[in-house]
SEVEX-388769 format. One line per 10 residues: their letters; for each residue x, y, z of C-alpha. Coordinates in Angstrom, 2 decimals. Each point is the difference from the previous one (the first is absolute). Example, Ala and Ser with C-alpha at 12.3 -4.5 7.8 and 13.67 -1.06 7.14 Angstrom:
<recs>
as = 12.30,-4.50,7.80; 1.37,3.44,-0.66 $
</recs>
This chain:
<recs>
mnkymqllks = 15.44,-13.82,-8.08; 3.72,-0.49,0.45; 0.94,4.28,-0.45; -2.42,0.23,3.16; 1.75,-2.43,1.76; 3.42,1.38,-1.01; -0.92,3.16,1.26; -1.15,-0.97,3.21; 3.51,-1.88,0.63; 1.66,3.16,-1.03 $
epvlkrlsii = -2.05,2.40,2.49; -0.48,-1.46,3.59; -2.15,3.12,1.06; -1.96,-0.29,-2.80; -0.64,-3.79,0.63; -0.63,0.12,3.72; -2.56,3.05,-1.05; -2.09,-2.22,-2.59; 0.20,-2.40,2.72; -2.12,2.10,1.87 $
qlmayfgawf = -1.93,1.83,-2.91; -1.04,-3.58,-0.26; -1.29,-0.79,3.10; -1.54,3.29,0.76; -2.23,-0.18,-3.26; -0.78,-3.59,0.98; -1.59,1.08,2.88; -1.91,3.05,-1.71; -1.28,-2.03,-2.33; -1.13,-2.71,2.53 $
snvaiytlll = -2.09,2.63,2.33; -1.08,1.34,-3.13; -1.89,-3.21,-1.08; -1.17,0.12,3.54; -1.33,3.81,0.25; -2.42,-0.67,-3.16; -1.26,-3.10,0.98; -0.78,1.73,3.56; -1.70,2.73,-2.11; -2.37,-2.36,-2.25 $
dmdvsvkvia = -0.80,-2.35,3.00; -1.71,3.37,1.69; -1.72,0.48,-3.16; 1.41,3.55,-0.21; -1.44,2.16,-3.42; 2.04,0.63,-2.77; 1.05,3.37,0.76; 1.65,-1.85,3.23; 1.87,-2.35,-1.74; 1.22,2.50,-2.61 $
fvamlhflag = 0.89,2.90,2.59; 1.83,-2.63,1.94; 2.00,-0.90,-3.57; 0.78,3.68,-0.36; 0.93,0.69,3.63; 2.85,-3.01,-0.81; 1.89,2.78,-2.01; -1.46,3.32,1.09; 2.02,-0.44,3.24; 3.43,0.17,-1.97 $
viqapfsgpi = -1.36,2.95,-2.16; -0.68,2.05,3.19; 3.36,-0.38,1.31; 2.03,0.28,-2.92; 1.06,3.41,-0.11; 1.23,-0.08,3.75; 1.64,-3.19,-0.43; 2.53,1.61,-2.97; 1.37,2.23,2.25; 0.29,-3.12,2.92 $
idnmkpkkll = 1.76,-1.44,-2.35; 2.72,1.99,-0.71; 0.36,1.36,3.51; -0.07,-3.87,2.11; 2.53,-2.74,-0.38; -1.86,-2.37,-2.04; 0.68,-3.37,2.48; -1.38,2.39,2.91; -3.37,0.57,-2.10; -0.42,-3.32,-1.59 $
liliifeifa = -0.04,-1.17,3.57; -2.64,2.19,1.58; -1.98,-0.46,-3.10; -0.32,-3.50,0.62; -0.94,0.19,3.79; -2.74,2.29,-1.57; -1.21,-3.11,-2.32; 0.16,-2.53,3.73; -2.25,1.84,1.52; -2.51,0.85,-2.53 $
tfflifvdni = 0.01,-3.53,-1.41; -0.20,-1.21,3.57; -3.17,2.16,0.95; -2.39,-1.39,-3.01; -0.39,-2.75,2.41; -2.61,2.21,1.62; -2.16,0.48,-2.73; -2.95,-2.00,0.39; -3.08,1.33,-1.87; -1.54,3.21,-1.52 $
qdlnllyili = -0.14,2.50,2.44; 4.43,-0.33,0.40; -0.06,1.20,-3.31; 2.04,3.15,0.48; 2.27,-1.90,2.20; 0.53,-1.94,-3.25; 0.94,2.91,-2.09; 2.34,1.18,2.87; 1.53,-2.62,0.11; 0.05,-1.16,-3.76 $
fikmaaasfy = 1.34,3.95,-0.55; 2.96,-0.15,2.45; 1.17,-3.26,-1.67; 0.08,1.54,-3.65; 1.35,3.01,1.25; 2.85,-1.94,1.77; 0.57,-2.56,-3.07; -0.49,2.95,-2.67; 2.80,1.71,1.99; 2.27,-3.16,0.75 $
fttemsllpk = -0.15,-0.47,-4.29; 0.71,3.73,-0.96; 2.88,0.25,2.68; 1.39,-3.21,-2.19; -0.27,0.88,-2.77; 1.62,3.35,0.41; 2.91,-2.23,1.82; 0.76,-2.35,-2.99; 1.13,2.44,-2.29; 2.55,1.35,2.49 $
ilhgnklqha = 1.34,-3.74,0.05; -0.47,-0.97,-3.23; 0.30,1.19,-3.68; -0.41,-0.55,-3.83; -1.61,-3.64,-0.67; 0.73,-1.02,3.53; -2.86,2.52,1.33; -2.51,-1.08,-2.99; 0.53,-4.24,0.83; -0.21,1.58,3.81 $
nelhsiiwsl = -3.37,1.52,-1.28; -0.65,-3.28,-1.97; 0.58,-1.90,2.83; -1.76,2.19,3.05; -3.50,-0.32,-2.97; 0.64,-3.84,0.16; 0.36,-0.47,4.05; -3.76,1.91,0.10; -1.39,-1.89,-2.61; 1.88,-3.24,1.74 $
sytfgmalgg = -1.51,1.17,3.20; -2.92,1.48,-1.37; -1.09,-3.94,-1.47; 1.05,-1.81,3.35; -1.19,2.65,2.50; -3.43,-0.15,-2.12; -0.19,-3.92,-0.67; 1.04,-0.93,3.01; -2.36,2.67,1.97; -3.38,-1.53,-1.31 $
fvvyyvgvki = 0.94,-2.84,0.83; 1.23,0.99,3.80; -3.54,2.33,0.94; -1.76,-2.84,-1.79; 1.08,-2.34,2.66; 1.33,2.21,3.20; -2.01,2.94,-0.57; 0.88,4.11,-0.42; 1.49,-0.06,3.63; 2.99,-2.35,-0.95 $
afildafifv = 1.05,1.75,-3.19; 0.55,3.38,1.30; 1.79,-1.52,3.57; 1.79,-2.20,-2.91; 0.73,3.63,-1.84; 1.57,1.67,2.99; 2.06,-2.86,0.52; 1.41,0.44,-3.04; 1.10,3.55,0.11; 2.01,-1.06,3.93 $
mcfillyrld = 1.81,-2.18,-2.22; 0.63,2.96,-2.54; 1.03,2.17,2.97; 2.77,-2.25,1.39; 1.07,-0.61,-3.70; 0.59,3.66,-0.78; 0.93,1.01,3.35; 3.17,-2.41,-0.30; 0.72,1.77,-3.58; 2.58,1.88,-0.57 $
iqvefekske = -0.67,2.58,-2.92; 2.53,2.48,-0.92; -0.76,3.02,-2.14; 1.09,3.55,-0.37; -2.05,1.78,2.04; 0.23,3.64,0.74; -2.66,2.18,1.84; -1.94,2.20,-1.98; 0.66,3.56,1.48; -3.00,1.53,-1.67 $
sfvemmrdtf = -3.26,0.46,1.68; -2.97,-2.39,-0.01; -2.42,2.34,-2.12; 3.33,1.12,-2.12; 0.39,-3.12,-1.03; -3.57,-0.61,-1.39; 0.47,3.51,-1.32; 3.73,-1.52,-1.71; -1.77,-2.59,-1.50; -2.98,1.59,-1.79 $
rylklfphal = 2.85,2.07,-1.70; 1.70,-3.05,-1.22; -3.03,-1.33,-1.81; -0.37,3.45,-1.75; 3.39,0.05,-0.78; -0.45,-3.59,-1.56; -3.09,-1.07,-0.59; 0.89,-3.36,-1.44; -0.14,-1.20,3.70; -3.29,1.23,0.23 $
hlmilhafvg = -1.09,-1.96,-3.30; 1.65,-2.90,1.14; -1.80,0.54,3.03; -3.25,-0.14,-1.63; 1.29,-2.93,-2.08; 0.40,-2.33,2.86; -3.23,0.90,1.30; -1.93,-1.87,-2.88; 0.83,-3.05,1.50; -1.59,1.09,2.71 $
ltafdalval = -3.30,-1.17,-1.68; 0.80,-3.72,0.75; -1.55,0.90,3.34; -2.38,-2.84,-0.29; -0.99,-1.32,3.62; -3.10,1.67,0.07; -0.98,-1.61,-3.45; 1.16,-3.14,1.28; -2.13,0.06,3.03; -3.30,0.78,-2.22 $
mvdkyyasii = 0.81,-2.18,-2.19; 0.16,-2.78,2.49; -2.85,1.27,1.82; -2.36,0.11,-3.25; 1.49,-2.97,-2.20; 1.86,-2.78,2.49; -1.71,0.13,3.40; -2.70,-2.94,-0.84; 2.96,-2.25,-1.46; 2.84,0.69,2.52 $
atslalgllh = 0.63,1.36,3.38; 1.15,3.74,0.17; 3.00,0.10,1.26; 1.62,-2.70,-2.76; -1.82,1.50,-2.46; 1.99,3.62,0.64; 3.15,-1.54,0.61; -0.03,-2.71,-3.37; -0.65,3.02,-2.15; 3.10,2.35,1.71 $
asravglvig = 2.04,-2.73,-0.26; -0.39,-0.60,-3.49; 0.58,3.55,-1.07; 3.06,-0.57,2.40; 0.76,-2.68,-2.53; 0.24,1.93,-2.60; 1.79,3.02,1.71; 3.15,-2.54,1.09; 0.48,-1.10,-3.49; -0.24,3.35,-1.96 $
pmilgkftnn = 2.54,1.71,0.50; 2.43,-3.65,0.02; -1.21,0.09,-3.56; -0.52,3.60,-1.36; 2.62,1.86,2.41; 3.11,-0.71,-2.80; -2.32,1.37,-2.86; -1.29,2.67,1.51; 1.36,3.65,-0.60; -1.58,3.53,-0.49 $
kgliyvfiaq = -1.07,-0.68,-3.67; -1.63,-3.78,1.10; -1.59,1.62,3.12; -3.02,0.90,-2.45; -0.48,-3.32,-1.11; -0.13,-1.22,3.69; -2.76,2.70,0.92; -2.20,-1.42,-3.05; 0.46,-3.28,1.01; -1.59,0.77,3.41 $
afavwlwayv = -2.73,1.92,-1.25; -0.58,-3.31,-2.07; 0.04,-2.30,2.93; -1.76,2.01,2.54; -3.13,-0.04,-2.90; 0.66,-3.78,-0.33; -0.87,-0.15,3.57; -2.80,1.99,-0.40; -1.48,-2.56,-2.68; 0.62,-2.95,2.05 $
mesfylslaa = -1.02,1.25,3.51; -3.23,-1.65,0.66; 1.73,-3.98,-0.39; 2.67,0.00,3.43; 2.25,-2.55,-1.66; -0.11,2.15,-3.07; 0.95,3.23,1.98; 2.26,-1.76,1.73; 2.21,-0.83,-2.91; -0.60,3.69,-1.37 $
svivglfttt = 1.34,0.95,3.30; 3.38,-1.00,-0.68; 0.13,2.09,-3.66; -0.96,2.83,1.81; 2.91,-0.08,2.48; 2.16,-1.04,-2.73; 1.06,3.48,-1.43; -0.91,1.89,3.46; 2.94,-1.07,2.12; 2.02,1.73,-3.35 $
lwsytytllq = -1.44,2.88,-0.15; 0.15,0.26,3.33; 4.28,-0.34,0.50; 0.50,1.61,-3.43; -1.55,3.41,0.83; 1.24,0.04,2.88; 3.09,-0.49,-0.78; 0.26,2.29,-2.45; -1.48,3.07,2.51; 3.28,-0.75,2.37 $
knidkkyygr = 2.42,-0.04,-3.29; -1.05,3.42,-0.77; -0.25,1.69,3.19; 3.21,1.66,2.29; 1.13,-1.81,2.22; -1.11,2.44,2.95; -3.61,-0.55,-0.42; -0.26,-3.70,0.05; -1.93,0.23,3.29; -2.54,3.00,-0.89 $
ivayndmlfl = -0.36,-1.07,-3.68; -0.48,-3.30,0.39; -2.56,0.24,3.11; -1.48,2.61,-2.22; -0.41,-2.66,-3.03; -1.47,-2.64,2.65; -2.77,2.77,0.91; -0.72,0.49,-3.44; 0.25,-4.03,-0.69; -2.54,-0.48,3.33 $
sacafvsfmi = -2.43,2.99,-0.88; -0.76,-2.26,-3.12; -0.77,-3.19,1.80; -1.90,1.98,2.00; -2.15,1.65,-2.55; -0.40,-3.12,-1.93; -1.03,-1.43,3.05; -2.64,2.27,0.83; -1.37,0.31,-3.34; -0.88,-4.05,-0.26 $
gylasldfsl = -1.87,0.24,3.50; -1.53,3.01,-1.68; -1.29,-1.15,-3.89; -0.78,-3.78,1.93; -2.49,2.03,2.15; -1.11,1.84,-3.37; -0.82,-3.24,-0.75; 2.64,-0.17,-3.14; 1.66,-3.71,-0.54; 2.81,-1.20,1.24 $
pfitsiigcg = 0.88,-1.30,-3.56; -0.63,3.98,-1.09; 2.11,1.62,2.86; 3.08,-2.46,-1.03; -0.48,0.89,-3.30; 0.42,3.87,0.84; 3.40,-1.00,1.94; 0.94,-1.04,-3.40; -0.05,2.46,-1.44; 2.18,1.70,1.90 $
fivggiyfiw = 2.85,-1.55,-0.20; -0.24,1.07,-4.15; -0.22,3.69,1.45; 3.39,-0.78,1.79; 1.60,-1.51,-3.08; -1.04,3.55,-2.15; 1.13,1.55,2.61; 3.91,-1.77,0.64; 0.16,0.33,-3.95; -0.24,4.36,0.67 $
iiktqnikei = 2.16,-0.38,2.72; 3.19,-1.62,-1.46; -1.13,2.45,-3.14; -0.01,3.06,1.68; 2.26,-0.81,2.84; 4.31,-0.88,0.81; -0.59,-3.24,1.43; 2.61,-2.13,0.81; 0.11,-3.75,-1.32; 0.32,-2.00,3.64 $
s = 3.29,-2.15,-1.08 $
</recs>
């Protein structure tokens, strides 16, 4: 943990961005509990729950092809501020969703909220390589994933209690207020990076990106590799688990919060334990360990308390997979294409998340058991590990350090 503290002390811009990100993520997961609690209270179908989970990711997929050229043509601070404004209003207007007749409004607001959040994330991740290099960049990505995990832990856990005691509307209002605070902190931050607006047209920039990927296919392979981490999009699965196995023993909002929070504990400590040991050759073992962790979760799923423990183990390897594969991509692409490549990378990642969310709901509607569905997801990480072995053998991939 000391290396992350030293990094924050030496990089004041990263420090402020990290504080903002911690608050923004906290608010996002805080209201996420409220959204799924609202859906379960409205007694919606399995397909609606799965669609909402998919929509959280689909928004980022749709805007990704356009976000890259915009990022490369706009000053990062201005763009980040605009995106936070969208998140403020989309979050606040969730208070007007009262019953099943308001589902269309819920879909629209979630789409806007998550598209802005995804756009913000892509912008920030394309900014980091411009202010950090080498091990600092890797540690910043690890720190980012730890921040995500911490906010996920406390956002889900505290969100569960807040929703239980004061209701979903208060949760949405609190979330909107958190984003207002993020806007103020970002507005006061001075971000000095080299910026040169591209002289290419929007269409030409997109064409140029595809030409680059054709000339350097290793970038595309690394994007696909990172997308395997999208198999951990368990929001729909957890909601269905709560409804099927745990609703009779614990309040819905509390069960949702505790299950997500327990997995996030593993997400937080994972990179602290595994980060310094992970390299290109060792990443295959992290993929395998993730597969076995998911299979363990499937085996004990019907027991609430064993499921909590297994969730910690599932989270243990996820953050390392995410941060290392992301850093590999940043390390192995040309600086000119940071915004566009990172945007397409996020599109593939979010597509995987959306697909997994949809398939969880679809298979559940066909009466496949939740443990069986979870076991299939575990097999996906074995495929990802094999794919990474092929990448290392056939592509010229640089080590991070």
